[in-house]
N, CA, C and O atoms as a Tinker XYZ file with bonds, in Angstrom:
   424  protein
     1  N     14.886000  -10.921000  -10.524000    73     2
     2  CA    14.660000   -9.920000   -9.515000    64     1     3
     3  C     13.899000   -8.755000  -10.142000    63     2     4     5
     4  O     14.230000   -8.319000  -11.245000    81     3
     5  N     12.885000   -8.251000   -9.447000    73     3     6
     6  CA    12.114000   -7.130000   -9.974000    64     5     7
     7  C     12.858000   -5.818000   -9.767000    63     6     8     9
     8  O     13.699000   -5.689000   -8.878000    81     7
     9  N     12.529000   -4.865000  -10.601000    73     7    10
    10  CA    13.141000   -3.538000  -10.542000    64     9    11
    11  C     12.327000   -2.642000   -9.622000    63    10    12    13
    12  O     11.156000   -2.904000   -9.345000    81    11
    13  N     12.969000   -1.587000   -9.157000    73    11    14
    14  CA    12.279000   -0.568000   -8.377000    64    13    15
    15  C     11.473000    0.300000   -9.335000    63    14    16    17
    16  O     11.950000    0.633000  -10.419000    81    15
    17  N     10.257000    0.667000   -8.945000    73    15    18
    18  CA     9.373000    1.497000   -9.741000    64    17    19
    19  C      9.151000    2.828000   -9.044000    63    18    20    21
    20  O      8.859000    2.876000   -7.849000    81    19
    21  N      9.293000    3.907000   -9.804000    73    19    22
    22  CA     9.110000    5.250000   -9.259000    64    21    23
    23  C      7.644000    5.483000   -8.897000    63    22    24    25
    24  O      6.739000    5.124000   -9.650000    81    23
    25  N      7.427000    6.097000   -7.719000    73    23    26
    26  CA     6.079000    6.420000   -7.263000    64    25    27
    27  C      5.837000    7.927000   -7.352000    63    26    28    29
    28  O      4.869000    8.373000   -7.968000    81    27
    29  N      6.731000    8.710000   -6.724000    73    27    30
    30  CA     6.578000   10.165000   -6.696000    64    29    31
    31  C      7.800000   10.770000   -6.027000    63    30    32    33
    32  O      8.591000   10.068000   -5.397000    81    31
    33  N      7.946000   12.077000   -6.171000    73    31    34
    34  CA     8.994000   12.788000   -5.447000    64    33    35
    35  C      8.619000   12.811000   -3.973000    63    34    36    37
    36  O      7.476000   13.116000   -3.632000    81    35
    37  N      9.555000   12.496000   -3.104000    73    35    38
    38  CA     9.287000   12.480000   -1.671000    64    37    39
    39  C      8.773000   13.835000   -1.195000    63    38    40    41
    40  O      7.912000   13.892000   -0.317000    81    39
    41  N      9.288000   14.923000   -1.759000    73    39    42
    42  CA     8.872000   16.271000   -1.358000    64    41    43
    43  C      7.410000   16.553000   -1.708000    63    42    44    45
    44  O      6.770000   17.389000   -1.069000    81    43
    45  N      6.882000   15.863000   -2.716000    73    43    46
    46  CA     5.495000   16.060000   -3.145000    64    45    47
    47  C      4.525000   15.071000   -2.500000    63    46    48    49
    48  O      3.309000   15.221000   -2.623000    81    47
    49  N      5.049000   14.086000   -1.831000    73    47    50
    50  CA     4.250000   12.997000   -1.269000    64    49    51
    51  C      4.066000   13.260000    0.224000    63    50    52    53
    52  O      4.807000   12.727000    1.051000    81    51
    53  N      3.086000   14.076000    0.559000    73    51    54
    54  CA     2.924000   14.554000    1.932000    64    53    55
    55  C      2.323000   13.483000    2.846000    63    54    56    57
    56  O      1.595000   12.606000    2.383000    81    55
    57  N      2.631000   13.556000    4.153000    73    55    58
    58  CA     2.070000   12.604000    5.108000    64    57    59
    59  C      0.540000   12.582000    5.060000    63    58    60    61
    60  O     -0.115000   13.610000    4.888000    81    59
    61  N      0.000000   11.378000    5.217000    73    59    62
    62  CA    -1.442000   11.187000    5.215000    64    61    63
    63  C     -2.031000   10.952000    3.835000    63    62    64    65
    64  O     -3.248000   10.855000    3.683000    81    63
    65  N     -1.155000   10.860000    2.812000    73    63    66
    66  CA    -1.652000   10.646000    1.457000    64    65    67
    67  C     -1.226000    9.287000    0.914000    63    66    68    69
    68  O     -0.393000    8.590000    1.493000    81    67
    69  N     -1.820000    8.945000   -0.203000    73    67    70
    70  CA    -1.561000    7.668000   -0.863000    64    69    71
    71  C     -1.339000    7.921000   -2.346000    63    70    72    73
    72  O     -1.961000    8.801000   -2.940000    81    71
    73  N     -0.447000    7.139000   -2.933000    73    71    74
    74  CA    -0.230000    7.147000   -4.380000    64    73    75
    75  C     -0.318000    5.692000   -4.848000    63    74    76    77
    76  O      0.096000    4.778000   -4.136000    81    75
    77  N     -0.856000    5.489000   -6.043000    73    75    78
    78  CA    -0.922000    4.144000   -6.611000    64    77    79
    79  C     -0.039000    4.072000   -7.841000    63    78    80    81
    80  O      0.092000    5.034000   -8.598000    81    79
    81  N      0.559000    2.908000   -8.020000    73    79    82
    82  CA     1.412000    2.669000   -9.177000    64    81    83
    83  C      1.238000    1.207000   -9.583000    63    82    84    85
    84  O      1.053000    0.334000   -8.735000    81    83
    85  N      1.301000    0.954000  -10.880000    73    83    86
    86  CA     1.191000   -0.418000  -11.371000    64    85    87
    87  C      2.584000   -1.002000  -11.563000    63    86    88    89
    88  O      3.444000   -0.396000  -12.201000    81    87
    89  N      2.791000   -2.187000  -11.000000    73    87    90
    90  CA     4.060000   -2.893000  -11.122000    64    89    91
    91  C      3.755000   -4.295000  -11.645000    63    90    92    93
    92  O      3.142000   -5.102000  -10.947000    81    91
    93  N      4.179000   -4.580000  -12.864000    73    91    94
    94  CA     3.955000   -5.890000  -13.479000    64    93    95
    95  C      2.494000   -6.340000  -13.393000    63    94    96    97
    96  O      2.207000   -7.497000  -13.082000    81    95
    97  N      1.580000   -5.415000  -13.673000    73    95    98
    98  CA     0.161000   -5.746000  -13.681000    64    97    99
    99  C     -0.521000   -5.724000  -12.336000    63    98   100   101
   100  O     -1.715000   -6.009000  -12.246000    81    99
   101  N      0.213000   -5.391000  -11.279000    73    99   102
   102  CA    -0.346000   -5.331000   -9.931000    64   101   103
   103  C     -0.390000   -3.869000   -9.495000    63   102   104   105
   104  O      0.619000   -3.167000   -9.558000    81   103
   105  N     -1.565000   -3.414000   -9.053000    73   103   106
   106  CA    -1.665000   -2.040000   -8.554000    64   105   107
   107  C     -1.249000   -2.042000   -7.084000    63   106   108   109
   108  O     -1.799000   -2.773000   -6.260000    81   107
   109  N     -0.267000   -1.206000   -6.787000    73   107   110
   110  CA     0.274000   -1.094000   -5.432000    64   109   111
   111  C     -0.070000    0.285000   -4.893000    63   110   112   113
   112  O      0.171000    1.297000   -5.551000    81   111
   113  N     -0.637000    0.316000   -3.685000    73   111   114
   114  CA    -0.948000    1.569000   -3.003000    64   113   115
   115  C      0.191000    1.859000   -2.030000    63   114   116   117
   116  O      0.522000    1.030000   -1.182000    81   115
   117  N      0.784000    3.039000   -2.162000    73   115   118
   118  CA     1.883000    3.460000   -1.295000    64   117   119
   119  C      1.372000    4.597000   -0.416000    63   118   120   121
   120  O      0.857000    5.596000   -0.919000    81   119
   121  N      1.516000    4.442000    0.887000    73   119   122
   122  CA     1.014000    5.403000    1.859000    64   121   123
   123  C      2.178000    6.099000    2.552000    63   122   124   125
   124  O      3.188000    5.468000    2.862000    81   123
   125  N      2.040000    7.390000    2.793000    73   123   126
   126  CA     2.987000    8.140000    3.611000    64   125   127
   127  C      2.307000    8.359000    4.952000    63   126   128   129
   128  O      1.320000    9.088000    5.048000    81   127
   129  N      2.844000    7.722000    5.988000    73   127   130
   130  CA     2.314000    7.880000    7.343000    64   129   131
   131  C      3.416000    8.511000    8.183000    63   130   132   133
   132  O      4.393000    7.858000    8.550000    81   131
   133  N      3.239000    9.788000    8.479000    73   131   134
   134  CA     4.213000   10.530000    9.299000    64   133   135
   135  C      5.629000   10.441000    8.746000    63   134   136   137
   136  O      6.591000   10.324000    9.505000    81   135
   137  N      5.755000   10.497000    7.425000    73   135   138
   138  CA     7.076000   10.490000    6.791000    64   137   139
   139  C      7.669000    9.121000    6.549000    63   138   140   141
   140  O      8.780000    9.018000    6.030000    81   139
   141  N      6.955000    8.062000    6.912000    73   139   142
   142  CA     7.390000    6.693000    6.617000    64   141   143
   143  C      6.455000    6.128000    5.564000    63   142   144   145
   144  O      5.264000    6.437000    5.539000    81   143
   145  N      7.011000    5.298000    4.697000    73   143   146
   146  CA     6.253000    4.800000    3.554000    64   145   147
   147  C      5.929000    3.315000    3.711000    63   146   148   149
   148  O      6.760000    2.519000    4.148000    81   147
   149  N      4.689000    2.968000    3.338000    73   147   150
   150  CA     4.208000    1.592000    3.415000    64   149   151
   151  C      3.491000    1.279000    2.113000    63   150   152   153
   152  O      2.807000    2.136000    1.554000    81   151
   153  N      3.646000    0.054000    1.630000    73   151   154
   154  CA     3.024000   -0.323000    0.364000    64   153   155
   155  C      2.301000   -1.654000    0.495000    63   154   156   157
   156  O      2.840000   -2.627000    1.022000    81   155
   157  N      1.069000   -1.675000    0.005000    73   155   158
   158  CA     0.253000   -2.882000   -0.007000    64   157   159
   159  C     -0.403000   -3.009000   -1.375000    63   158   160   161
   160  O     -0.512000   -2.033000   -2.117000    81   159
   161  N     -0.836000   -4.219000   -1.698000    73   159   162
   162  CA    -1.607000   -4.379000   -2.929000    64   161   163
   163  C     -2.924000   -3.636000   -2.761000    63   162   164   165
   164  O     -3.562000   -3.725000   -1.713000    81   163
   165  N     -3.328000   -2.908000   -3.788000    73   163   166
   166  CA    -4.525000   -2.072000   -3.720000    64   165   167
   167  C     -5.775000   -2.887000   -4.025000    63   166   168   169
   168  O     -6.559000   -2.548000   -4.911000    81   167
   169  N     -5.941000   -3.966000   -3.271000    73   167   170
   170  CA    -7.050000   -4.877000   -3.520000    64   169   171
   171  C     -7.443000   -5.568000   -2.220000    63   170   172   173
   172  O     -6.667000   -6.342000   -1.661000    81   171
   173  N     -8.634000   -5.287000   -1.751000    73   171   174
   174  CA    -9.135000   -5.925000   -0.530000    64   173   175
   175  C     -9.229000   -7.435000   -0.747000    63   174   176   177
   176  O     -9.710000   -7.894000   -1.784000    81   175
   177  N     -8.774000   -8.187000    0.224000    73   175   178
   178  CA    -8.816000   -9.654000    0.094000    64   177   179
   179  C    -10.220000  -10.217000    0.300000    63   178   180   181
   180  O    -10.444000  -11.404000    0.063000    81   179
   181  N    -11.153000   -9.402000    0.728000    73   179   182
   182  CA   -12.518000   -9.874000    0.940000    64   181   183
   183  C    -13.311000   -9.908000   -0.362000    63   182   184   185
   184  O    -13.870000  -10.947000   -0.711000    81   183
   185  N    -13.370000   -8.790000   -1.086000    73   183   186
   186  CA   -14.152000   -8.765000   -2.321000    64   185   187
   187  C    -13.528000   -7.912000   -3.409000    63   186   188   189
   188  O    -14.239000   -7.306000   -4.210000    81   187
   189  N    -12.223000   -7.862000   -3.444000    73   187   190
   190  CA   -11.491000   -7.201000   -4.531000    64   189   191
   191  C    -11.839000   -5.733000   -4.753000    63   190   192   193
   192  O    -11.865000   -5.271000   -5.894000    81   191
   193  N    -12.102000   -5.008000   -3.696000    73   191   194
   194  CA   -12.305000   -3.561000   -3.796000    64   193   195
   195  C    -10.962000   -2.864000   -3.622000    63   194   196   197
   196  O    -10.055000   -3.398000   -2.983000    81   195
   197  N    -10.838000   -1.669000   -4.193000    73   195   198
   198  CA    -9.603000   -0.914000   -3.994000    64   197   199
   199  C     -9.534000   -0.404000   -2.563000    63   198   200   201
   200  O    -10.540000    0.000000   -1.979000    81   199
   201  N     -8.324000   -0.431000   -2.010000    73   199   202
   202  CA    -8.115000    0.037000   -0.646000    64   201   203
   203  C     -7.623000    1.476000   -0.598000    63   202   204   205
   204  O     -7.791000    2.157000    0.415000    81   203
   205  N     -7.022000    1.941000   -1.677000    73   203   206
   206  CA    -6.383000    3.257000   -1.669000    64   205   207
   207  C     -7.347000    4.404000   -1.386000    63   206   208   209
   208  O     -6.920000    5.455000   -0.907000    81   207
   209  N     -8.623000    4.229000   -1.667000    73   207   210
   210  CA    -9.580000    5.295000   -1.373000    64   209   211
   211  C    -10.326000    5.042000   -0.067000    63   210   212   213
   212  O    -11.368000    5.646000    0.188000    81   211
   213  N     -9.786000    4.143000    0.761000    73   211   214
   214  CA   -10.356000    3.876000    2.077000    64   213   215
   215  C     -9.901000    4.903000    3.096000    63   214   216   217
   216  O     -9.227000    5.875000    2.756000    81   215
   217  N    -10.273000    4.683000    4.341000    73   215   218
   218  CA    -9.926000    5.593000    5.430000    64   217   219
   219  C     -8.617000    5.148000    6.069000    63   218   220   221
   220  O     -8.485000    4.010000    6.519000    81   219
   221  N     -7.655000    6.058000    6.102000    73   219   222
   222  CA    -6.357000    5.805000    6.722000    64   221   223
   223  C     -6.404000    6.266000    8.168000    63   222   224   225
   224  O     -6.773000    7.406000    8.450000    81   223
   225  N     -6.032000    5.382000    9.083000    73   223   226
   226  CA    -6.001000    5.710000   10.508000    64   225   227
   227  C     -4.749000    5.093000   11.100000    63   226   228   229
   228  O     -4.687000    3.882000   11.315000    81   227
   229  N     -3.753000    5.923000   11.361000    73   227   230
   230  CA    -2.477000    5.399000   11.850000    64   229   231
   231  C     -1.882000    4.482000   10.810000    63   230   232   233
   232  O     -1.700000    4.872000    9.656000    81   231
   233  N     -1.579000    3.264000   11.216000    73   231   234
   234  CA    -0.980000    2.279000   10.315000    64   233   235
   235  C     -2.002000    1.262000    9.808000    63   234   236   237
   236  O     -1.662000    0.120000    9.498000    81   235
   237  N     -3.258000    1.699000    9.729000    73   235   238
   238  CA    -4.336000    0.842000    9.233000    64   237   239
   239  C     -5.098000    1.540000    8.127000    63   238   240   241
   240  O     -5.253000    2.761000    8.137000    81   239
   241  N     -5.577000    0.746000    7.162000    73   239   242
   242  CA    -6.451000    1.244000    6.106000    64   241   243
   243  C     -7.767000    0.467000    6.203000    63   242   244   245
   244  O     -7.768000   -0.751000    6.381000    81   243
   245  N     -8.873000    1.180000    6.085000    73   243   246
   246  CA   -10.195000    0.554000    6.137000    64   245   247
   247  C    -10.779000    0.529000    4.737000    63   246   248   249
   248  O    -10.860000    1.556000    4.064000    81   247
   249  N    -11.181000   -0.643000    4.314000    73   247   250
   250  CA   -11.785000   -0.816000    2.994000    64   249   251
   251  C    -13.087000   -0.018000    2.928000    63   250   252   253
   252  O    -13.926000   -0.134000    3.821000    81   251
   253  N    -13.262000    0.785000    1.885000    73   251   254
   254  CA   -14.469000    1.591000    1.790000    64   253   255
   255  C    -15.736000    0.791000    1.479000    63   254   256   257
   256  O    -16.844000    1.302000    1.640000    81   255
   257  N    -15.582000   -0.429000    1.045000    73   255   258
   258  CA   -16.760000   -1.215000    0.645000    64   257   259
   259  C    -17.448000   -1.909000    1.821000    63   258   260   261
   260  O    -18.659000   -1.770000    1.994000    81   259
   261  N    -16.690000   -2.654000    2.631000    73   259   262
   262  CA   -17.300000   -3.396000    3.736000    64   261   263
   263  C    -16.616000   -3.155000    5.078000    63   262   264   265
   264  O    -16.893000   -3.860000    6.048000    81   263
   265  N    -15.724000   -2.162000    5.143000    73   263   266
   266  CA   -15.091000   -1.715000    6.395000    64   265   267
   267  C    -14.095000   -2.704000    7.006000    63   266   268   269
   268  O    -13.791000   -2.613000    8.196000    81   267
   269  N    -13.592000   -3.633000    6.220000    73   267   270
   270  CA   -12.519000   -4.498000    6.729000    64   269   271
   271  C    -11.271000   -3.633000    6.908000    63   270   272   273
   272  O    -11.002000   -2.747000    6.097000    81   271
   273  N    -10.514000   -3.895000    7.967000    73   271   274
   274  CA    -9.304000   -3.129000    8.246000    64   273   275
   275  C     -8.072000   -3.988000    7.993000    63   274   276   277
   276  O     -8.079000   -5.193000    8.243000    81   275
   277  N     -6.998000   -3.342000    7.487000    73   275   278
   278  CA    -5.744000   -4.029000    7.184000    64   277   279
   279  C     -4.564000   -3.255000    7.755000    63   278   280   281
   280  O     -4.577000   -2.025000    7.806000    81   279
   281  N     -3.550000   -3.991000    8.181000    73   279   282
   282  CA    -2.307000   -3.395000    8.647000    64   281   283
   283  C     -1.465000   -2.993000    7.445000    63   282   284   285
   284  O     -1.259000   -3.792000    6.532000    81   283
   285  N     -0.977000   -1.752000    7.443000    73   283   286
   286  CA    -0.063000   -1.326000    6.388000    64   285   287
   287  C      1.316000   -1.944000    6.575000    63   286   288   289
   288  O      2.083000   -2.045000    5.617000    81   287
   289  N      1.636000   -2.354000    7.781000    73   287   290
   290  CA     2.957000   -2.908000    8.096000    64   289   291
   291  C      3.062000   -4.363000    7.668000    63   290   292   293
   292  O      4.043000   -4.760000    7.038000    81   291
   293  N      2.050000   -5.162000    8.009000    73   291   294
   294  CA     2.113000   -6.600000    7.753000    64   293   295
   295  C      1.155000   -7.080000    6.665000    63   294   296   297
   296  O      1.326000   -8.172000    6.122000    81   295
   297  N      0.150000   -6.268000    6.349000    73   295   298
   298  CA    -0.883000   -6.682000    5.407000    64   297   299
   299  C     -1.976000   -7.513000    6.049000    63   298   300   301
   300  O     -2.931000   -7.896000    5.373000    81   299
   301  N     -1.861000   -7.803000    7.340000    73   299   302
   302  CA    -2.831000   -8.651000    8.029000    64   301   303
   303  C     -4.227000   -8.054000    7.997000    63   302   304   305
   304  O     -4.405000   -6.843000    8.124000    81   303
   305  N     -5.218000   -8.929000    7.823000    73   303   306
   306  CA    -6.615000   -8.534000    7.964000    64   305   307
   307  C     -6.883000   -8.377000    9.453000    63   306   308   309
   308  O     -6.639000   -9.301000   10.230000    81   307
   309  N     -7.380000   -7.221000    9.854000    73   307   310
   310  CA    -7.560000   -6.919000   11.274000    64   309   311
   311  C     -9.006000   -6.994000   11.727000    63   310   312   313
   312  O     -9.290000   -6.934000   12.923000    81   311
   313  N     -9.928000   -7.125000   10.766000    73   311   314
   314  CA   -11.342000   -7.223000   11.140000    64   313   315
   315  C    -12.126000   -7.887000   10.023000    63   314   316   317
   316  O    -11.756000   -7.795000    8.853000    81   315
   317  N    -13.230000   -8.569000   10.397000    73   315   318
   318  CA   -14.097000   -9.118000    9.378000    64   317   319
   319  C    -14.736000   -7.989000    8.582000    63   318   320   321
   320  O    -14.822000   -6.866000    9.079000    81   319
   321  N    -15.176000   -8.248000    7.390000    73   319   322
   322  CA   -15.347000   -9.559000    6.780000    64   321   323
   323  C    -14.091000  -10.112000    6.106000    63   322   324   325
   324  O    -14.144000  -11.197000    5.525000    81   323
   325  N    -12.972000   -9.403000    6.165000    73   323   326
   326  CA   -11.736000   -9.939000    5.571000    64   325   327
   327  C    -11.019000  -10.822000    6.580000    63   326   328   329
   328  O    -10.944000  -10.501000    7.766000    81   327
   329  N    -10.491000  -11.941000    6.092000    73   327   330
   330  CA    -9.727000  -12.853000    6.942000    64   329   331
   331  C     -8.349000  -13.138000    6.361000    63   330   332   333
   332  O     -7.448000  -13.578000    7.075000    81   331
   333  N     -8.186000  -12.888000    5.069000    73   331   334
   334  CA    -6.904000  -13.119000    4.400000    64   333   335
   335  C     -6.110000  -11.813000    4.327000    63   334   336   337
   336  O     -6.694000  -10.746000    4.140000    81   335
   337  N     -4.792000  -11.889000    4.472000    73   335   338
   338  CA    -3.965000  -10.676000    4.385000    64   337   339
   339  C     -3.854000  -10.186000    2.946000    63   338   340   341
   340  O     -4.201000  -10.895000    2.002000    81   339
   341  N     -3.362000   -8.955000    2.799000    73   339   342
   342  CA    -3.012000   -8.423000    1.490000    64   341   343
   343  C     -1.493000   -8.366000    1.417000    63   342   344   345
   344  O     -0.840000   -8.162000    2.441000    81   343
   345  N     -0.916000   -8.541000    0.235000    73   343   346
   346  CA     0.548000   -8.488000    0.114000    64   345   347
   347  C      1.100000   -7.100000    0.456000    63   346   348   349
   348  O      0.484000   -6.078000    0.156000    81   347
   349  N      2.272000   -7.092000    1.088000    73   347   350
   350  CA     3.003000   -5.856000    1.357000    64   349   351
   351  C      4.266000   -5.852000    0.495000    63   350   352   353
   352  O      4.739000   -6.907000    0.073000    81   351
   353  N      4.803000   -4.667000    0.238000    73   351   354
   354  CA     5.935000   -4.525000   -0.668000    64   353   355
   355  C      6.990000   -3.596000   -0.071000    63   354   356   357
   356  O      6.659000   -2.693000    0.697000    81   355
   357  N      8.259000   -3.815000   -0.421000    73   355   358
   358  CA     9.316000   -2.919000    0.058000    64   357   359
   359  C      9.222000   -1.549000   -0.609000    63   358   360   361
   360  O      8.889000   -1.433000   -1.789000    81   359
   361  N      9.524000   -0.517000    0.174000    73   359   362
   362  CA     9.526000    0.857000   -0.298000    64   361   363
   363  C     10.847000    1.488000    0.122000    63   362   364   365
   364  O     11.375000    1.181000    1.190000    81   363
   365  N     11.377000    2.364000   -0.715000    73   363   366
   366  CA    12.597000    3.085000   -0.357000    64   365   367
   367  C     12.524000    4.494000   -0.935000    63   366   368   369
   368  O     11.728000    4.779000   -1.830000    81   367
   369  N     13.377000    5.370000   -0.400000    73   367   370
   370  CA    13.554000    6.702000   -0.974000    64   369   371
   371  C     14.965000    6.734000   -1.520000    63   370   372   373
   372  O     15.935000    6.537000   -0.788000    81   371
   373  N     15.071000    6.985000   -2.822000    73   371   374
   374  CA    16.350000    6.997000   -3.526000    64   373   375
   375  C     16.431000    8.286000   -4.339000    63   374   376   377
   376  O     15.582000    8.548000   -5.191000    81   375
   377  N     17.460000    9.088000   -4.069000    73   375   378
   378  CA    17.669000   10.358000   -4.784000    64   377   379
   379  C     16.422000   11.240000   -4.741000    63   378   380   381
   380  O     16.074000   11.892000   -5.726000    81   379
   381  N     15.750000   11.250000   -3.576000    73   379   382
   382  CA    14.579000   12.100000   -3.401000    64   381   383
   383  C     13.300000   11.568000   -4.002000    63   382   384   385
   384  O     12.287000   12.268000   -4.007000    81   383
   385  N     13.316000   10.333000   -4.514000    73   383   386
   386  CA    12.145000    9.713000   -5.134000    64   385   387
   387  C     11.700000    8.510000   -4.310000    63   386   388   389
   388  O     12.526000    7.716000   -3.860000    81   387
   389  N     10.402000    8.381000   -4.119000    73   387   390
   390  CA     9.841000    7.209000   -3.449000    64   389   391
   391  C      9.719000    6.114000   -4.498000    63   390   392   393
   392  O      9.186000    6.338000   -5.585000    81   391
   393  N     10.220000    4.923000   -4.164000    73   391   394
   394  CA    10.187000    3.794000   -5.093000    64   393   395
   395  C      9.640000    2.556000   -4.381000    63   394   396   397
   396  O      9.773000    2.406000   -3.167000    81   395
   397  N      9.026000    1.682000   -5.164000    73   395   398
   398  CA     8.449000    0.443000   -4.640000    64   397   399
   399  C      8.802000   -0.691000   -5.609000    63   398   400   401
   400  O      9.096000   -0.452000   -6.781000    81   399
   401  N      8.769000   -1.911000   -5.107000    73   399   402
   402  CA     8.966000   -3.048000   -6.002000    64   401   403
   403  C      8.210000   -4.265000   -5.498000    63   402   404   405
   404  O      7.949000   -4.407000   -4.304000    81   403
   405  N      7.866000   -5.132000   -6.427000    73   403   406
   406  CA     7.192000   -6.382000   -6.104000    64   405   407
   407  C      8.261000   -7.441000   -5.979000    63   406   408   409
   408  O      8.770000   -7.937000   -6.984000    81   407
   409  N      8.604000   -7.792000   -4.758000    73   407   410
   410  CA     9.694000   -8.735000   -4.498000    64   409   411
   411  C      9.194000  -10.159000   -4.266000    63   410   412   413
   412  O      9.972000  -11.027000   -3.872000    81   411
   413  N      7.914000  -10.408000   -4.503000    73   411   414
   414  CA     7.358000  -11.741000   -4.200000    64   413   415
   415  C      7.962000  -12.863000   -5.010000    63   414   416   417
   416  O      7.964000  -14.007000   -4.555000    81   415
   417  N      8.478000  -12.579000   -6.198000    73   415   418
   418  CA     8.974000  -13.646000   -7.066000    64   417   419
   419  C     10.476000  -13.605000   -7.264000    63   418   420   421
   420  O     11.003000  -14.227000   -8.186000    81   419
   421  N     11.167000  -12.873000   -6.401000    73   419   422
   422  CA    12.643000  -12.789000   -6.483000    64   421   423
   423  C     13.287000  -14.116000   -6.118000    63   422   424
   424  O     14.513000  -14.232000   -6.132000    81   423
């Protein structure tokens, strides 16, 4: 089972922002959307571009390279040129800290 990895203090992680953290060699982008946290792999499934510096709109992130859109909730590709989803990860707030973990291999 993977461990929880610290991302940031919840008080410092304001809505509309993103933080990235590496977990077992995988960069995970954690987004604060209206006080709720969502985590996806920071890698577009179309051409391996980072998603964390894309445009956040509601619960969607748009890849800055080719404008593919992804759901922060499910990881689903919502528009071409991406057709494959990106992995999503569990996020929690524990003792005032936002934490994430890669549970794919549990």
